[in-house]
Each structure stands twice: as C-alpha cells, then as structure tokens.
C-alpha positions as CSV (number, residue, x, y, z in Angstrom):
1,M,-3.5,-11.7,-19.5
2,P,-0.6,-11.9,-17.0
3,I,-1.6,-12.3,-13.2
4,H,-0.1,-9.7,-11.1
5,F,0.4,-11.0,-7.6
6,G,1.3,-8.1,-5.4
7,T,1.6,-7.2,-1.8
8,D,-1.9,-7.5,-1.1
9,G,-2.5,-10.4,-3.2
10,W,-4.5,-10.5,-6.5
11,R,-7.7,-8.6,-7.5
12,A,-9.3,-8.8,-10.8
13,V,-12.6,-8.3,-12.6
14,I,-15.0,-11.5,-12.1
15,S,-15.1,-13.6,-15.1
16,D,-12.7,-11.3,-17.1
17,S,-9.4,-12.3,-15.5
18,F,-10.8,-13.4,-12.1
19,T,-12.1,-16.9,-13.3
20,F,-12.0,-20.3,-12.0
21,S,-9.1,-21.6,-14.0
22,N,-6.9,-18.6,-13.2
23,L,-7.8,-18.9,-9.6
24,R,-6.7,-22.7,-9.9
25,M,-3.3,-21.4,-11.3
26,V,-2.8,-19.2,-8.5
27,S,-3.8,-21.7,-5.8
28,Q,-1.4,-24.1,-7.3
29,A,1.4,-21.3,-7.2
30,I,0.4,-20.7,-3.5
31,A,0.8,-24.7,-2.7
32,D,4.2,-24.4,-4.8
33,A,5.4,-21.6,-2.7
34,V,4.6,-22.7,0.6
35,A,6.0,-26.4,0.0
36,S,9.4,-24.4,-1.0
37,E,12.4,-24.1,1.1
38,H,11.6,-20.0,0.5
39,W,8.7,-20.2,2.9
40,D,8.9,-19.2,6.6
41,K,8.8,-22.6,8.7
42,S,9.3,-22.0,12.2
43,D,9.2,-24.8,14.6
44,T,5.7,-24.3,15.7
45,V,3.7,-24.3,12.6
46,D,2.0,-27.3,11.0
47,T,3.7,-27.1,7.6
48,K,0.8,-29.0,6.1
49,K,-2.3,-27.1,7.3
50,I,-3.6,-24.0,5.7
51,V,-6.7,-21.9,6.7
52,I,-9.3,-20.4,3.8
53,G,-12.0,-18.0,4.3
54,F,-14.1,-15.8,2.2
55,D,-16.5,-12.8,1.9
56,T,-19.8,-11.9,1.0
57,R,-19.1,-11.4,-3.0
58,F,-20.4,-12.8,-6.2
59,L,-19.2,-16.7,-6.0
60,S,-16.7,-16.2,-3.1
61,D,-18.0,-19.3,-1.4
62,R,-17.6,-21.3,-4.7
63,F,-14.0,-19.9,-5.2
64,A,-12.7,-20.7,-1.8
65,G,-14.0,-24.4,-2.4
66,E,-11.8,-24.4,-5.4
67,V,-8.8,-23.2,-3.6
68,A,-9.6,-25.8,-1.3
69,R,-9.5,-28.6,-3.8
70,V,-6.0,-27.4,-5.2
71,L,-4.3,-27.1,-1.8
72,A,-5.8,-30.7,-1.0
73,A,-4.8,-32.0,-3.8
74,N,-1.5,-30.8,-3.3
75,G,-1.3,-32.7,0.2
76,F,-2.5,-29.8,2.4
77,T,-5.0,-30.0,5.2
78,V,-7.6,-27.2,4.6
79,L,-9.6,-25.6,7.3
80,L,-12.4,-24.0,5.5
81,A,-14.5,-21.4,6.9
82,Q,-18.1,-22.7,7.1
83,S,-19.7,-19.3,6.0
84,D,-18.4,-15.6,5.1
85,S,-16.0,-14.3,7.7
86,P,-14.2,-11.4,8.4
87,T,-10.9,-11.3,7.3
88,P,-9.2,-10.5,10.7
89,A,-11.2,-13.4,12.0
90,I,-9.4,-15.7,9.4
91,S,-6.2,-14.0,9.9
92,Y,-6.6,-14.8,13.6
93,A,-7.5,-18.6,12.8
94,V,-4.1,-18.8,10.6
95,K,-2.2,-18.1,13.9
96,N,-4.6,-19.8,16.4
97,N,-4.4,-23.2,14.6
98,N,-0.6,-23.0,13.9
99,A,-1.3,-23.0,10.1
100,I,1.6,-22.2,7.9
101,A,-0.7,-19.8,5.7
102,G,-4.0,-18.4,5.0
103,V,-6.0,-17.5,2.0
104,M,-8.9,-15.2,1.9
105,I,-11.3,-14.7,-1.0
106,T,-12.0,-11.1,-1.1
107,A,-11.7,-7.9,-3.0
108,S,-11.8,-5.8,0.4
109,H,-13.3,-2.5,-0.4
110,N,-13.4,-2.7,-4.1
111,A,-16.5,-2.3,-6.5
112,P,-18.6,-5.4,-6.7
113,R,-17.4,-6.5,-10.1
114,Y,-14.2,-7.4,-8.7
115,N,-12.9,-10.3,-6.4
116,G,-9.6,-11.0,-5.3
117,L,-7.3,-13.3,-3.1
118,K,-5.5,-11.9,0.0
119,L,-2.3,-14.5,1.3
120,K,-1.8,-14.7,5.1
121,G,1.5,-15.4,6.9
122,G,1.5,-18.1,9.8
123,F,1.9,-15.1,12.4
124,G,-1.8,-13.7,11.6
125,G,-1.1,-10.9,9.2
126,S,-0.7,-10.3,5.4
127,A,2.1,-12.4,3.9
128,L,5.3,-10.7,3.4
129,P,6.4,-9.2,0.2
130,E,9.0,-11.8,-0.6
131,Q,6.3,-14.6,0.2
132,C,4.2,-12.8,-2.6
133,R,7.0,-12.3,-4.9
134,R,7.6,-16.2,-4.5
135,V,4.0,-17.0,-5.5
136,E,4.5,-14.7,-8.7
137,V,7.5,-16.6,-9.6
138,Y,5.6,-20.0,-9.6
139,I,2.9,-18.6,-11.3
140,N,5.2,-17.6,-14.3
141,D,7.1,-20.8,-14.1
142,N,4.3,-23.0,-14.0
143,E,3.0,-21.1,-17.1
144,E,6.1,-21.5,-18.9
145,Q,6.3,-25.1,-18.0
146,A,2.8,-25.5,-19.2
147,R,2.3,-27.5,-15.6
148,G,-1.3,-27.3,-14.7
149,P,-2.9,-27.2,-11.3
150,N,-3.4,-30.3,-9.1
151,L,-7.2,-30.8,-8.3
152,M,-8.8,-33.2,-6.1
153,D,-12.8,-33.9,-5.8
154,F,-14.2,-31.7,-3.2
155,Q,-16.2,-34.7,-1.7
156,K,-13.6,-37.1,-1.8
157,A,-11.1,-34.3,0.0
158,R,-13.7,-34.2,2.5
159,E,-14.1,-37.6,3.2
160,A,-10.2,-38.0,3.6
161,G,-10.1,-35.2,6.1
162,L,-8.2,-33.1,3.7
163,I,-10.9,-30.3,3.9
164,Q,-12.6,-29.5,7.0
165,K,-15.2,-26.8,7.6
166,F,-14.9,-24.8,10.8
167,N,-16.2,-21.6,12.4
168,P,-13.5,-19.2,13.1
169,L,-15.7,-16.7,15.4
170,P,-15.6,-18.7,18.6
171,A,-11.7,-18.5,19.0
172,Y,-11.7,-15.0,17.6
173,F,-14.3,-13.9,20.2
174,E,-12.2,-15.7,22.8
175,H,-9.1,-13.8,21.8
176,L,-11.2,-10.3,21.7
177,R,-12.4,-10.7,25.2
178,K,-8.9,-10.5,26.5
179,L,-8.5,-7.2,24.8
180,I,-11.8,-5.4,24.9
181,N,-13.5,-4.9,28.5
182,T,-17.1,-6.2,28.2
183,D,-17.6,-5.3,32.0
184,I,-17.4,-1.7,31.3
185,I,-19.6,-1.9,28.3
186,A,-22.1,-3.9,30.5
187,E,-22.1,-1.2,33.2
188,N,-23.1,1.4,30.7
189,P,-24.7,-0.6,27.9
190,Q,-24.8,1.5,24.4
191,R,-27.4,2.0,21.7
192,F,-26.0,2.2,18.4
193,V,-26.2,1.2,14.6
194,V,-23.8,-1.2,13.0
195,D,-23.5,-0.9,9.1
196,A,-21.9,-4.0,7.9
197,M,-22.1,-2.4,4.1
198,Y,-23.4,-6.1,3.2
199,G,-19.9,-7.4,3.9
200,S,-18.5,-10.3,5.9
201,G,-18.3,-8.3,9.2
202,R,-22.2,-8.6,9.2
203,G,-23.3,-9.9,12.8
204,T,-19.7,-9.8,14.2
205,I,-20.1,-6.7,16.4
206,K,-23.5,-7.7,17.5
207,S,-22.8,-11.6,18.3
208,F,-19.8,-10.5,20.4
209,L,-21.8,-7.8,22.5
210,Q,-24.7,-10.4,23.2
211,G,-25.5,-10.3,27.0
212,T,-23.8,-6.9,27.5
213,G,-27.3,-5.1,27.4
214,C,-26.3,-3.1,24.3
215,E,-29.2,-2.2,22.0
216,I,-27.8,-2.9,18.4
217,Y,-29.7,-2.1,15.2
218,E,-27.9,-3.6,12.1
219,I,-28.4,-2.1,8.6
220,R,-27.1,-3.6,5.3
221,N,-26.4,-7.1,7.0
222,E,-28.1,-9.4,4.6
223,M,-26.4,-11.2,1.9
224,N,-26.1,-8.9,-1.3
225,P,-23.1,-9.6,-3.5
226,G,-23.8,-6.4,-5.4
227,F,-23.3,-4.1,-2.2
228,G,-26.4,-2.0,-3.1
229,G,-24.6,-0.7,-5.9
230,V,-21.8,1.1,-4.0
231,H,-18.1,0.4,-3.0
232,P,-18.2,-1.2,0.4
233,E,-15.8,1.2,1.7
234,P,-16.4,3.0,4.9
235,I,-16.0,6.6,3.6
236,A,-18.6,9.6,4.0
237,K,-19.9,9.4,0.5
238,Y,-21.2,5.8,0.8
239,L,-22.6,6.2,4.3
240,G,-26.3,7.7,3.6
241,P,-28.2,4.6,5.0
242,L,-26.1,4.9,8.4
243,A,-26.8,8.7,8.6
244,S,-30.5,8.2,8.0
245,A,-30.6,5.1,10.7
246,V,-28.8,7.6,13.2
247,S,-30.9,10.5,12.6
248,S,-34.1,8.2,12.3
249,G,-33.3,7.6,16.1
250,F,-32.2,3.7,15.8
251,G,-29.0,4.4,17.7
252,N,-26.9,7.1,19.5
253,F,-23.9,6.8,17.0
254,G,-23.0,4.5,14.2
255,V,-20.1,2.0,13.6
256,V,-19.2,0.7,10.0
257,T,-16.7,-1.9,8.5
258,D,-15.9,-2.4,5.0
259,G,-16.5,-5.3,2.6
260,D,-14.3,-7.8,4.5
261,A,-14.3,-6.0,7.6
262,D,-10.5,-5.0,8.1
263,R,-11.4,-1.5,8.1
264,I,-13.5,0.9,10.5
265,G,-15.3,4.0,10.1
266,A,-17.8,5.7,12.6
267,M,-20.6,8.4,12.7
268,D,-21.6,10.4,15.6
269,E,-25.1,11.5,17.0
270,R,-25.3,14.4,14.5
271,G,-24.5,12.2,11.4
272,N,-21.1,13.5,11.1
273,F,-18.6,11.0,9.9
274,V,-15.9,10.2,12.2
275,D,-12.8,9.1,10.1
276,P,-10.2,6.7,11.0
277,H,-7.7,9.6,11.9
278,K,-10.0,10.5,14.8
279,I,-10.7,6.8,15.6
280,M,-7.0,6.2,15.8
281,A,-6.1,9.2,17.9
282,L,-9.1,8.6,20.4
283,S,-8.1,5.0,20.6
284,L,-4.4,6.1,21.4
285,K,-5.6,8.6,24.3
286,Y,-7.8,5.8,25.8
287,L,-5.1,2.8,25.7
288,V,-2.8,5.1,27.4
289,E,-4.8,7.5,29.8
290,K,-7.4,4.7,30.6
291,K,-5.8,1.2,30.1
292,K,-2.2,2.6,31.1
293,M,-0.6,0.8,28.3
294,S,2.6,1.8,26.5
295,G,4.7,1.0,23.3
296,A,5.7,2.5,20.1
297,V,2.9,4.3,17.9
298,V,3.3,3.4,14.1
299,R,1.0,5.4,11.3
300,T,1.3,6.0,7.5
301,V,2.7,9.1,5.8
302,S,-1.1,9.8,4.9
303,T,-2.3,9.6,8.6
304,T,-3.1,12.5,10.8
305,R,-0.4,14.5,12.8
306,M,-2.6,14.5,15.9
307,I,-0.9,10.9,16.4
308,D,2.4,12.9,16.6
309,R,1.3,15.2,19.2
310,L,0.0,12.5,21.4
311,A,2.9,10.4,21.3
312,K,5.1,13.2,22.1
313,R,3.0,14.0,25.2
314,Y,3.1,10.5,26.2
315,G,6.9,10.0,25.5
316,L,6.1,7.3,23.2
317,K,8.3,6.3,19.9
318,L,6.7,7.3,16.8
319,Y,7.2,5.7,13.4
320,E,5.8,6.6,10.0
321,T,5.5,4.4,7.1
322,P,4.6,4.3,3.4
323,V,1.0,3.7,2.8
324,G,-0.1,0.1,3.3
325,F,-0.8,-1.7,6.4
326,N,1.9,-4.4,5.8
327,H,4.7,-1.7,6.5
328,I,2.8,-1.2,10.0
329,A,2.7,-4.7,10.5
330,D,6.5,-5.1,10.2
331,Y,6.8,-3.0,13.1
332,M,4.3,-4.7,15.1
333,M,6.1,-8.0,14.4
334,Q,9.4,-6.5,15.4
335,E,8.8,-4.5,18.7
336,D,6.3,-3.5,21.3
337,V,3.8,-1.4,19.3
338,L,0.7,0.1,21.2
339,I,-1.2,1.0,18.2
340,G,-0.7,1.0,14.5
341,G,-3.1,2.4,11.8
342,E,-3.5,4.3,8.5
343,E,-6.0,6.9,7.2
344,S,-8.0,4.1,5.0
345,G,-9.3,2.7,8.2
346,G,-6.9,-0.2,8.9
347,I,-6.1,-0.2,12.5
348,S,-4.9,-2.7,15.5
349,F,-3.4,-2.5,18.8
350,K,-1.2,-4.4,21.2
351,G,-2.1,-7.8,22.2
352,H,-3.7,-8.3,18.7
353,I,-2.7,-9.6,15.5
354,P,-0.4,-7.5,12.8
355,E,-3.5,-6.9,10.8
356,G,-6.2,-3.9,10.5
357,D,-9.4,-5.0,12.2
358,G,-12.6,-3.4,11.9
359,P,-14.5,-5.2,14.3
360,I,-12.0,-4.8,17.2
361,M,-11.9,-1.2,16.7
362,G,-15.6,-0.8,16.7
363,L,-15.7,-2.6,20.0
364,L,-13.0,-0.4,21.3
365,L,-14.9,2.5,20.4
366,V,-18.2,1.3,22.3
367,E,-15.9,0.5,25.1
368,M,-14.5,4.3,25.1
369,L,-18.1,5.6,25.0
370,A,-19.4,3.4,27.6
371,E,-16.3,4.5,29.9
372,S,-16.5,8.1,29.1
373,G,-20.5,8.4,29.4
374,K,-20.1,11.0,27.0
375,S,-21.4,11.3,23.1
376,L,-19.2,10.4,20.3
377,G,-19.7,14.1,19.1
378,E,-18.4,15.3,22.6
379,M,-15.3,12.8,22.5
380,V,-14.4,13.9,19.1
381,D,-15.1,17.8,20.1
382,D,-12.6,17.3,23.3
383,L,-10.0,15.6,21.1
384,L,-10.0,18.3,18.5
385,K,-9.7,21.0,21.4
386,D,-6.9,19.2,22.6
387,V,-4.7,18.2,19.8
388,G,-6.4,19.7,17.0
389,P,-7.7,21.4,15.1
390,A,-7.1,19.0,12.3
391,L,-9.2,18.9,9.0
392,Y,-8.4,16.3,6.7
393,E,-9.5,15.8,2.8
394,R,-8.4,13.7,0.1
395,A,-8.7,13.9,-3.8
396,D,-7.9,11.6,-6.7
397,L,-6.8,13.7,-9.5
398,R,-6.7,12.0,-13.1
399,L,-3.8,12.9,-15.1
400,S,-3.7,13.2,-18.7
401,R,-0.9,10.7,-19.0
402,P,0.7,8.1,-16.8
403,V,3.7,9.4,-14.9
404,A,6.6,7.2,-13.3
405,K,6.6,7.8,-9.5
406,A,10.2,8.4,-9.2
407,E,9.9,11.5,-12.0
408,M,7.1,13.0,-10.0
409,V,9.1,12.7,-6.8
410,E,12.0,14.6,-8.5
411,F,9.6,17.1,-10.1
412,L,7.9,17.7,-6.5
413,T,11.2,17.8,-4.5
414,K,13.1,20.1,-7.1
415,Q,10.1,22.4,-7.6
416,A,9.0,22.7,-3.7
417,P,6.9,25.8,-2.9
418,K,8.5,28.1,0.0
419,E,5.0,28.4,1.4
420,I,1.3,27.1,0.8
421,G,-1.9,29.1,2.2
422,G,0.6,31.5,4.0
423,E,2.5,28.7,6.2
424,A,6.1,28.3,5.3
425,V,7.0,24.6,4.0
426,S,9.4,23.6,6.9
427,E,10.1,20.0,5.8
428,I,9.8,17.6,2.9
429,S,9.4,13.9,3.3
430,Q,10.1,11.3,0.5
431,R,8.8,8.4,2.3
432,D,6.2,7.7,-0.1
433,G,5.3,10.3,-2.7
434,V,6.4,13.9,-1.6
435,K,4.9,15.3,1.7
436,Y,5.1,19.0,2.4
437,I,4.8,19.9,6.2
438,M,4.1,23.3,7.2
439,G,5.3,25.4,10.3
440,D,1.9,24.8,11.9
441,D,2.1,21.1,11.4
442,S,-0.5,21.1,8.4
443,W,0.6,18.8,5.4
444,L,0.1,17.9,2.1
445,L,1.1,14.6,0.4
446,I,1.2,14.0,-3.2
447,R,1.5,10.3,-4.4
448,P,1.2,9.0,-7.9
449,S,-0.6,5.8,-8.2
450,G,1.5,2.9,-9.3
451,T,-1.1,1.4,-11.4
452,E,-3.1,4.1,-13.1
453,P,-2.8,7.8,-14.2
454,V,-4.0,9.2,-11.1
455,L,-2.3,11.6,-8.5
456,R,-3.4,11.2,-4.9
457,V,-3.7,14.3,-3.0
458,Y,-3.9,14.1,0.8
459,A,-4.2,17.3,3.0
460,E,-4.4,18.0,6.5
461,G,-4.9,21.7,7.8
462,R,-5.7,23.5,10.8
463,T,-8.5,25.7,9.2
464,Q,-10.7,24.7,6.3
465,E,-9.0,27.6,4.1
466,M,-5.7,25.9,4.8
467,V,-7.1,22.4,3.6
468,K,-8.3,24.5,0.6
469,A,-5.3,25.7,-0.2
470,L,-3.2,22.6,0.3
471,L,-5.9,20.8,-2.2
472,G,-5.6,23.7,-4.5
473,Y,-1.8,23.2,-4.8
474,G,-2.3,19.5,-5.4
475,K,-4.9,20.4,-8.2
476,K,-2.0,22.7,-9.9
477,V,0.6,19.9,-9.8
478,A,-1.8,17.4,-11.6
479,E,-2.7,20.1,-14.3
480,S,1.0,20.9,-14.8
481,V,1.5,17.1,-15.7
482,V,1.1,17.4,-19.7
C-alpha cells in the first residue's frame, strides 16, 4: 500500500499500514530529505540535530524510539522527549535547540485506531509543502531501488550520545512566561476544569499555573490510548464529561485540548461550548485593547467573519487563507502577524511559533478572564453584542460518488444562487471550495474532501433560521451529486 506523505505528514491505521516496517521506511526518507541539498539549511541550525516527540496513542513511545534508531543510524543526533508531550512544545523545542527538523508521533484528533507522524521545520512549525514532497520522493525512490532503512541499536545509540532524552516543558514554559501575564492571573486566580481528552496536553496548563493560586481540576488526564472510545477532538459532541464537571461545580469554566494539544476549545459556566471562532475573536480584542498589540490578522476561509469586523475596527490588515494551519504559518513567517487561527481550534499569536497551540490559547483565555473579572459566558455575550450575532454550524455530508474538487467548484460557481434565506449573495470566493457571502455577512462554504466522497459544509448566520437555510442549501447541493 503506497504511503502518502501529505502536508501534515502521514496518518494511517495502526497495524494496517502504520507499522514499524513502514515507519522505518518513512524515517529513512526523512533522513535522506533532511540531508539533501533541497532542505532549508540556514546558518543558525545544527544540520545534524533532530527533535522527536510523541503523544499518548497506542505504541507512540515505541514508534518514536524506532524513528530515533533510524535517524541515529544516519548520523543525526536525536533529542527524544522523555514522555508524551504537546505537539507545540516539541515544535518550540526544534526552534529553541536550533535543530534542523522535528518529528512528532501523533494522529492528532483522529480516532484511536490511527497513528501518524508530523514533520516539523527548523522554524518551529509544520514542515513546508515542498519539504514534505521531498520526503515522498525519497520514500518512492528508496522503494524502487529496494534500499532498506539504516537502523542502529537503541542502547548503542544512547551510549554514543546519538539519542539523548530530554524534557521539552521547562524551556517551553520559560517561553510562555514571556507571552502570558501570570501576575494578572495571580491577582485574580481562577477556578476551572481542564479536559485533556486523554491527550498529550495532560498536566501542561496545570503545571504552568502552579503558584498562581488557581484551582484547577483535571479530567481525562490519565494514560488511555483508546481515548475513552471517542475522537480526541475538542468539539461539543465529545465534551459530555467536561460539561458534567463544570455543572457539578468543579470549576467556573472549562478549557479543552485535543489529542496532541495543538487545538483549543472551551466551555462556559452554563455548560455551553465556546468554539474556536469565539476564542479567536475574544483573543484578538484582548491583544489589541488590553495588551495594545498590533499586526496583521490571518484566518482560514472557514473561520468567523467576526474577525473581519474587529480587524476593520482596529485598522488591521486581514488575510484569508485556504483551510490548514500551514497557510496561516506562511504569513506568520513572512510578516508581522498579531494572531492567526482556524475554525478547528489551531490558533497562535505574535511572539510565538507559527503553529496552533492549545495550552497557550487556554492560558490566554485564563488571563483574559482574570483581567476582566467577568465570567466566560458574560465575555461571550459581550462579544456577540459587539460584533455578532454570529451562529455557526458545520456538516459533513456523504456523497453517492467521489467528486473532483475542480468539477465541484465549477458547478457551484456556475449554479450560484441569487439569494439564500432571503439574503442576496453579494460575493463568491473560490479560495478553497466555494464560499457564498451574503449581504449581511452571513456565509456558506462548500468544500469537497480531497480524500473521500464527502462534502464539507460550513455556515455562519446572524440568526438560527439563516444558519438552517444555509445548511439546507448545502444539503440540496449534496443530494444533486448523483
């Protein structure tokens, strides 16, 4: 079965195609790609140093050890995390240690039967698309030439100093202290629940806030590679345990991170899910109004237009990108970006690495609440009164047959409606799929999946009726694909 190494690395089902043997082949291709003249080798990086981390999934620690054996056999010095760690902490370690690359063993928010590998660039974010393509070229090339991976005994590599174990958290925390104001938090300590969803963010927020007086109750923080039978994705339908903990009085609000802690979600005191759209909008307001920061604002095509309304008010440049944090990272590396984020919960801000980071956004939320003296529900209500209302829903609709993205985009553009739900369609964007933008700033985005017969439909409206009308239109489109 061919290994497809995409822009977010490689994910597959454990013991189906995610095997030790295939992982060794991928690791060899990474070693070849990083050693090649095609890899970005700035003067500041150590071209022979690579950082490896892993999450809480089944065998992730063993898989990470196997990658380390291959890289050590290829002459690299490997810094291997001593225990499961958040992806952003590993990405920061790559940059902080001047390593040329990083590898994170994780399938992020995917179902428990999956594992995967994310490749990181020396700048502390996801490897660039051309770097990932280079890995795929070497995978195919090595296979054609029947070249097997180099492999070194783990213990011998340890003795030779080629594999060194390290704890990524102290340096990551030291960096976060420059971006999160713990004095504000200590002046008004918060009582809240952290839901790690059994992922590798467990313990991170609580450890960072030690000594601030916050009372933190953690749930789903023990080792459970099956994730309690749910996808470790911070969306409302998987957060029953968090809603229960908040309603039982264990905290005044909740913060949740996904399987590898690069995504954020939250819950208010009433048990309402506070989605990443609202978290990003609240963060933008706080960074500008309270921290007096400025810079460009970057959001994906599927993220709330509340961001646009705030950026316009503050006179900040706004960029819209296709779905995927790598597109946001491109801007973060090229210019002065204040905040960048996407609807799935990957958000980062100025001074930090170009990578979605659940713990730092959770901590910024705690700082905002401590500073405001309000409840999370009140802050969200104020936001919606100010730049809302903005109601959002997403549906993934199965199609009777796979459909090419280009074909779908052409169809949706040619057959564009004049109005939906009584609002005229004022603009049509083809940045990623097709997005109909209404006169009142409501919008409908329709994106065919590149990998399965699924139509992803995203809608934001000013009323619940409008959201219903937008999703209804998306369903009609899906039914018309026969």
